[in-house]
N, C-alpha and C positions, 0 to 999 in steps of 0.2 A: 521677644520683641518682634514687632511687625516691620516688614520691609515696606517702604512707601514707594509709590502711592498705594492707597487702599481705597477701594470703590464700594459704594453702596449699590444695592440692586437697581435703584432708580437712576443711577448714573452720577450722582455727586461723588467727589473724590477728595480724600485727604492727601494733599500734595507734599507739605513740609511741616515739620515740628521744630521750632527754634527756641532754645533755652536762652532767654535774655532776662534782664532785670525789669521789674515792673515799671520803673521810671523811664525805661527805654521804649515803652509803647508809643510815645509821641514821635519816635524816630522811624516808625514803620513807613513803608512806601505809601505816600499819600494817594496814589491812584487805586489802592486796594483798601476799601473801608473796613474798619474794626467794628463789626456789627453785633457781636454777642460774647457772652462769657459762659463757660461750662465749668462744672465742679466735679472733680474726681474725689469722692468722699470715701474714706476707708473706715471700716470697723473691723479691727483685727486684720485678717488677710482677705477680707471681702470688700468689694466696691459696690456702692449704691447705684442701682439702675431703677429708672421709673418707666412705667408703661404708658406711652402717649396714646390717648383714646383716638385722636385724629389720624395719626400716622400708623396706628396699630403696630407699634414697634417699641422695643426696649431701648432706652437711651440714657445718657448721662443727664442729670438735672442741669438746667441752664436755659438761657434765652437771650433775647434782644436787650441791648443796652439802651435805656430810655434817654431822651434828650436831657442834658445836664447831669447825667449820672456817670460815675466812673465805672470802669470795667469791674473793679472789686465790689462796688456797691451793687451792681447788677448781679454778680455771682452770689452774694449774700442774700439778696432779695429773691432771686429765682430759686435758690436752694430751699429757702423757707416756703415759698409759694407752692412749689411743686412736690415737696416731700415732707415738710414740717420739721426738717432737720436744721440744726444750728451747729456749725463746726466748732469743736473745741480749739482747733488751730486751723488756719487757712493761709497757705503760702502760694505765691505766684509761681507757676511751674514753667510758663512759656507761652508761645503763641503758635497756633497752627494756621496754615493757609489752606483753604478749601476751594474747590471748583464746584459751584452749585448748579445742578441740573434743574430744568432742561435748558436754561438760557446761558449756561457756561460762564456765569459771572464769578469773579474771584472775591473772596472775603477772608478777613482775618478773624479768628476767634481767640479770646484770651482764655487761658486754661489755668485754673486754680486747683490745688491739691490740699486736702485736709483730712482730718480724722475726727471721729467721735469715740469717746470711751463708753457711752451709754446712749444707744439710738433712741429717738423718740418714736412713739407709735405713728404709723402712717394712717392718714384719713384721706380717702378718695376725694378728688376735687374736680372742677370742670375740665381740666386738661389731662390729669393723670389718674388712672384707675387703680394702679398697683405700684408697690415698691418692692424691690428684691435685693438682698445683699448677695451679690454675685462673686463667685470665686473664679478669677480669670483662668482661662484654660478649660473650664467646664462649659459644656454646650448649654446655651440659653437660646431657645428657639425665638426667632423674630428680634434678635439683637442686631442693631445696626453695626456693620463691620467697622465703620469709622469710629464709633463710640468705644467699641471693644479695643481698637488699636490705641486710642488716646488713653484709655485706662491702663493698658499695659506699658505705655510710654511714661506713665506717671506713677510708679510704685511708691508706696508709703516709705518715707525716710524719716524715722524717728530716732 
């Protein structure tokens, strides 16, 4: 497990991870926006990471919650768009609070955990150039420390 906070090289930091129920997302501090959803997707003991062409880094699949979209809908959509994967099961794991550099704004991210029994082949897209099933604890060059920490905080529970 990772001790918090965890900081990325550009200065963003994972401050907290709170396990709560999905229906309690509406009770979060209204001064901190819920901006995005991330998916910790497991295949066996390996977690899916995608390589972001723009950031030049490995990260968990996920992204911004569109207007009118639920956090869960964003997680499902982003997982499909970025990796071509569809989870066999997807559970709400909790919420993280991050401090985003360089402007030090606070944001909440909804975290979902799921698994696939049979992964789909990856096809590069405009945003992601590669996908990799990562075994936590193994070195993966250019992996965001925040994403690695979230993955280890959300082990598969089947």
